[in-house]
C-alpha positions as YAML, in Angstrom:
chain: A
units: angstrom
residues:
- id: 1
  name: MET
  ca: [-23.65, -20.86, 6.91]
- id: 2
  name: THR
  ca: [-24.49, -18.97, 3.60]
- id: 3
  name: ALA
  ca: [-22.65, -18.96, 0.64]
- id: 4
  name: GLU
  ca: [-21.53, -15.11, 1.10]
- id: 5
  name: LYS
  ca: [-20.24, -15.92, 4.42]
- id: 6
  name: CYS
  ca: [-18.26, -19.07, 2.81]
- id: 7
  name: TYR
  ca: [-16.89, -16.95, 0.28]
- id: 8
  name: LYS
  ca: [-15.67, -14.27, 2.51]
- id: 9
  name: LEU
  ca: [-13.99, -16.91, 4.91]
- id: 10
  name: PHE
  ca: [-12.27, -18.66, 1.78]
- id: 11
  name: LYS
  ca: [-11.03, -15.08, 0.78]
- id: 12
  name: LEU
  ca: [-9.73, -14.54, 4.38]
- id: 13
  name: ASN
  ca: [-8.01, -17.68, 4.16]
- id: 14
  name: THR
  ca: [-6.44, -17.18, 0.96]
- id: 15
  name: LEU
  ca: [-5.08, -13.69, 2.11]
- id: 16
  name: THR
  ca: [-3.68, -15.38, 5.31]
- id: 17
  name: HIS
  ca: [-1.90, -18.14, 3.05]
- id: 18
  name: TYR
  ca: [-0.32, -15.05, 1.14]
- id: 19
  name: LEU
  ca: [0.87, -13.41, 4.14]
- id: 20
  name: PHE
  ca: [2.30, -16.49, 5.63]
- id: 21
  name: LYS
  ca: [4.18, -17.17, 2.56]
- id: 22
  name: SER
  ca: [5.61, -13.85, 2.26]
- id: 23
  name: LEU
  ca: [6.58, -14.00, 5.90]
- id: 24
  name: ILE
  ca: [8.58, -17.27, 4.95]
- id: 25
  name: ILE
  ca: [10.51, -15.55, 2.49]
- id: 26
  name: ILE
  ca: [11.31, -12.52, 4.36]
- id: 27
  name: CYS
  ca: [12.83, -14.65, 7.25]
- id: 28
  name: GLY
  ca: [14.59, -16.52, 4.53]
- id: 29
  name: LEU
  ca: [16.25, -13.28, 3.34]
- id: 30
  name: TYR
  ca: [17.19, -12.16, 6.67]
- id: 31
  name: SER
  ca: [20.53, -13.64, 6.50]
- id: 32
  name: THR
  ca: [21.69, -11.70, 3.40]
- id: 33
  name: VAL
  ca: [19.93, -8.61, 4.67]
- id: 34
  name: SER
  ca: [21.64, -8.84, 7.86]
- id: 35
  name: ILE
  ca: [25.02, -7.76, 6.42]
- id: 36
  name: ALA
  ca: [23.81, -5.25, 4.07]
- id: 37
  name: GLU
  ca: [23.52, -1.53, 4.50]
- id: 38
  name: LYS
  ca: [20.46, -0.40, 5.86]
- id: 39
  name: ASP
  ca: [18.71, 2.75, 6.53]
- id: 40
  name: TYR
  ca: [15.39, 2.77, 8.56]
- id: 41
  name: PHE
  ca: [12.82, 5.16, 8.17]
- id: 42
  name: VAL
  ca: [9.33, 6.46, 9.39]
- id: 43
  name: GLY
  ca: [7.29, 9.18, 7.68]
- id: 44
  name: GLY
  ca: [3.68, 10.23, 6.65]
- id: 45
  name: GLY
  ca: [1.79, 11.68, 3.85]
- id: 46
  name: VAL
  ca: [-0.98, 13.17, 2.19]
- id: 47
  name: GLY
  ca: [-2.65, 12.67, -1.16]
- id: 48
  name: TYR
  ca: [-5.45, 12.42, -3.64]
- id: 49
  name: GLN
  ca: [-7.32, 9.07, -4.11]
- id: 50
  name: ASN
  ca: [-10.10, 8.12, -6.82]
- id: 51
  name: ASP
  ca: [-11.97, 4.98, -6.12]
- id: 52
  name: ARG
  ca: [-13.60, 3.77, -9.55]
- id: 53
  name: LEU
  ca: [-17.00, 2.18, -8.25]
- id: 54
  name: ASP
  ca: [-19.19, -0.01, -10.37]
- id: 55
  name: ASP
  ca: [-22.46, 0.18, -8.81]
- id: 56
  name: VAL
  ca: [-26.19, 1.16, -9.67]
- id: 57
  name: ASN
  ca: [-25.95, 4.56, -7.82]
- id: 58
  name: SER
  ca: [-22.63, 5.73, -9.50]
- id: 59
  name: LEU
  ca: [-21.20, 6.86, -5.98]
- id: 60
  name: ASN
  ca: [-18.03, 9.57, -6.37]
- id: 61
  name: GLY
  ca: [-15.18, 7.93, -4.71]
- id: 62
  name: GLU
  ca: [-12.69, 10.89, -4.54]
- id: 63
  name: ASP
  ca: [-11.30, 12.20, -1.37]
- id: 64
  name: ALA
  ca: [-8.00, 13.18, 0.19]
- id: 65
  name: PHE
  ca: [-6.45, 10.63, 2.23]
- id: 66
  name: VAL
  ca: [-3.38, 10.51, 4.86]
- id: 67
  name: GLN
  ca: [-1.10, 7.87, 5.52]
- id: 68
  name: LEU
  ca: [1.77, 6.59, 7.85]
- id: 69
  name: ASN
  ca: [4.55, 4.28, 6.90]
- id: 70
  name: THR
  ca: [7.79, 2.91, 8.25]
- id: 71
  name: GLY
  ca: [10.47, 0.75, 6.45]
- id: 72
  name: ILE
  ca: [13.89, -0.14, 5.59]
- id: 73
  name: THR
  ca: [16.12, 0.82, 2.47]
- id: 74
  name: ILE
  ca: [18.72, -2.15, 1.81]
- id: 75
  name: ASP
  ca: [21.93, -1.24, -0.14]
- id: 76
  name: SER
  ca: [20.31, 2.00, -1.23]
- id: 77
  name: GLN
  ca: [18.30, -0.03, -4.02]
- id: 78
  name: HIS
  ca: [15.52, -2.13, -2.33]
- id: 79
  name: ARG
  ca: [12.83, -0.45, -0.27]
- id: 80
  name: ILE
  ca: [10.37, -2.32, 1.89]
- id: 81
  name: MET
  ca: [7.75, -0.62, 3.43]
- id: 82
  name: ALA
  ca: [4.51, -1.00, 5.55]
- id: 83
  name: THR
  ca: [1.71, 1.57, 5.07]
- id: 84
  name: TYR
  ca: [-1.30, 2.62, 6.74]
- id: 85
  name: SER
  ca: [-3.56, 5.15, 4.73]
- id: 86
  name: TYR
  ca: [-7.24, 6.37, 5.81]
- id: 87
  name: LYS
  ca: [-9.75, 8.00, 3.73]
- id: 88
  name: ASP
  ca: [-12.62, 9.50, 5.48]
- id: 89
  name: LYS
  ca: [-15.20, 9.02, 2.54]
- id: 90
  name: PHE
  ca: [-16.41, 5.34, 2.86]
- id: 91
  name: SER
  ca: [-14.47, 5.04, 6.12]
- id: 92
  name: GLN
  ca: [-11.57, 2.96, 4.12]
- id: 93
  name: SER
  ca: [-8.64, 1.93, 5.46]
- id: 94
  name: LEU
  ca: [-5.73, 0.15, 3.59]
- id: 95
  name: LEU
  ca: [-2.74, -1.65, 5.40]
- id: 96
  name: PHE
  ca: [-0.19, -2.81, 3.07]
- id: 97
  name: ALA
  ca: [3.19, -3.80, 2.56]
- id: 98
  name: SER
  ca: [5.35, -2.70, -0.52]
- id: 99
  name: TYR
  ca: [8.58, -3.57, -2.11]
- id: 100
  name: ASP
  ca: [10.50, -1.03, -4.48]
- id: 101
  name: TYR
  ca: [13.40, -1.12, -6.60]
- id: 102
  name: LEU
  ca: [15.25, 2.50, -6.44]
- id: 103
  name: TYR
  ca: [17.30, 3.58, -9.42]
- id: 104
  name: ASP
  ca: [19.47, 6.60, -8.62]
- id: 105
  name: ILE
  ca: [19.77, 9.41, -10.98]
- id: 106
  name: THR
  ca: [21.89, 11.62, -8.73]
- id: 107
  name: ASP
  ca: [23.12, 11.30, -5.36]
- id: 108
  name: LYS
  ca: [19.85, 12.98, -4.15]
- id: 109
  name: VAL
  ca: [17.30, 12.03, -6.67]
- id: 110
  name: SER
  ca: [15.99, 8.32, -7.36]
- id: 111
  name: LEU
  ca: [13.13, 6.76, -9.47]
- id: 112
  name: ASN
  ca: [11.31, 3.86, -7.66]
- id: 113
  name: GLY
  ca: [8.79, 1.31, -8.76]
- id: 114
  name: GLY
  ca: [7.26, -1.92, -7.30]
- id: 115
  name: PHE
  ca: [4.35, -3.77, -5.92]
- id: 116
  name: LEU
  ca: [2.03, -3.72, -2.77]
- id: 117
  name: LEU
  ca: [0.04, -6.53, -1.04]
- id: 118
  name: GLY
  ca: [-2.42, -6.38, 1.94]
- id: 119
  name: VAL
  ca: [-5.80, -5.46, 3.25]
- id: 120
  name: GLY
  ca: [-8.43, -2.96, 2.78]
- id: 121
  name: TYR
  ca: [-11.47, -2.04, 4.85]
- id: 122
  name: ASN
  ca: [-14.46, -0.31, 3.38]
- id: 123
  name: ASP
  ca: [-17.71, 0.70, 4.61]
- id: 124
  name: ILE
  ca: [-19.64, 2.00, 1.29]
- id: 125
  name: ALA
  ca: [-23.49, 2.18, 0.89]
- id: 126
  name: ASN
  ca: [-23.69, 0.49, 4.35]
- id: 127
  name: LYS
  ca: [-21.87, -2.17, 3.16]
- id: 128
  name: THR
  ca: [-18.73, -3.48, 4.89]
- id: 129
  name: SER
  ca: [-15.99, -5.46, 3.98]
- id: 130
  name: VAL
  ca: [-12.16, -6.51, 4.55]
- id: 131
  name: ASP
  ca: [-10.72, -7.48, 1.42]
- id: 132
  name: PHE
  ca: [-7.45, -8.42, -0.27]
- id: 133
  name: VAL
  ca: [-5.48, -5.40, -2.01]
- id: 134
  name: ARG
  ca: [-2.52, -5.75, -4.47]
- id: 135
  name: GLY
  ca: [-1.06, -3.15, -7.02]
- id: 136
  name: LEU
  ca: [1.72, -1.42, -8.34]
- id: 137
  name: GLN
  ca: [3.65, 1.64, -7.57]
- id: 138
  name: VAL
  ca: [5.97, 4.31, -9.20]
- id: 139
  name: GLY
  ca: [7.53, 7.50, -7.97]
- id: 140
  name: THR
  ca: [10.54, 9.68, -7.37]
- id: 141
  name: SER
  ca: [12.27, 10.36, -4.07]
- id: 142
  name: TYR
  ca: [14.24, 13.61, -3.08]
- id: 143
  name: HIS
  ca: [17.04, 12.96, -0.31]
- id: 144
  name: ILE
  ca: [17.11, 16.35, 1.62]
- id: 145
  name: ASN
  ca: [19.94, 15.49, 3.72]
- id: 146
  name: SER
  ca: [20.98, 12.67, 5.63]
- id: 147
  name: GLY
  ca: [18.04, 12.73, 7.96]
- id: 148
  name: TRP
  ca: [15.19, 13.51, 5.71]
- id: 149
  name: SER
  ca: [13.65, 12.80, 2.10]
- id: 150
  name: ALA
  ca: [10.41, 13.36, 0.30]
- id: 151
  name: ASP
  ca: [8.68, 11.08, -2.09]
- id: 152
  name: LEU
  ca: [5.96, 11.75, -4.72]
- id: 153
  name: THR
  ca: [4.30, 8.37, -5.45]
- id: 154
  name: TYR
  ca: [1.57, 7.11, -7.74]
- id: 155
  name: ARG
  ca: [-0.19, 3.99, -6.96]
- id: 156
  name: TYR
  ca: [-2.76, 1.84, -8.72]
- id: 157
  name: ILE
  ca: [-4.67, -0.64, -6.20]
- id: 158
  name: HIS
  ca: [-6.65, -3.35, -7.21]
- id: 159
  name: GLN
  ca: [-9.47, -4.14, -4.15]
- id: 160
  name: ASP
  ca: [-11.69, -7.15, -4.20]
- id: 161
  name: PHE
  ca: [-14.69, -5.36, -2.54]
- id: 162
  name: ASP
  ca: [-17.71, -6.73, -3.97]
- id: 163
  name: GLU
  ca: [-20.60, -6.41, -2.02]
- id: 164
  name: LYS
  ca: [-24.30, -7.01, -3.47]
- id: 165
  name: ASP
  ca: [-24.29, -4.20, -6.11]
- id: 166
  name: VAL
  ca: [-21.62, -2.07, -5.20]
- id: 167
  name: GLU
  ca: [-17.91, -3.05, -6.52]
- id: 168
  name: ILE
  ca: [-14.47, -1.07, -6.33]
- id: 169
  name: ASP
  ca: [-13.03, -1.62, -9.73]
- id: 170
  name: ASN
  ca: [-9.77, -0.07, -8.91]
- id: 171
  name: THR
  ca: [-8.17, 2.67, -6.63]
- id: 172
  name: GLN
  ca: [-5.50, 5.18, -7.77]
- id: 173
  name: GLN
  ca: [-3.44, 7.45, -5.29]
- id: 174
  name: VAL
  ca: [-1.30, 10.27, -5.76]
- id: 175
  name: VAL
  ca: [0.85, 10.94, -2.32]
- id: 176
  name: ILE
  ca: [3.45, 13.18, -1.08]
- id: 177
  name: ILE
  ca: [5.18, 11.64, 1.52]
- id: 178
  name: ALA
  ca: [8.09, 13.07, 4.07]
- id: 179
  name: ASN
  ca: [10.32, 10.52, 5.55]
- id: 180
  name: TYR
  ca: [12.66, 10.76, 8.67]
- id: 181
  name: HIS
  ca: [15.83, 8.46, 8.62]
- id: 182
  name: PHE
  ca: [17.33, 7.20, 11.60]
...
């Protein structure tokens, strides 16, 4: 087994370790969540993404992307969400879970901020990899009515993609999201 394959296996095992710990924490918190006020939602969005690439060819990483998400808001202050985003350039897919703290400005507008953890798949210059991603996000939500809301979110994501002479230094996203609440 080559050193590169060993390193990728180590990264995958480390990711599995973090995801397992996160699952244990979520299960431990389930008892307190079961009595709280909950709001479930599904949604989708479109946005702009820029991947800052450090490589010898100086590839351009800008493109539009689409996303699907689902999640739960607990006591109108804590939002847990699962998100899948896809960008056609580099066939990039990101799958991550995120947590946001929501701060109400009015009964319809709230500010939010939080973090995300997950995995990313990239195919850049014929080099593919599945890597750990983590980041921070901030935004604002507008509650149109009891069934619909819209979000404007900015994300700063660090990816571990580093294949030969191509590396993703960071990813930045701006996305507009529409959510249906049930």
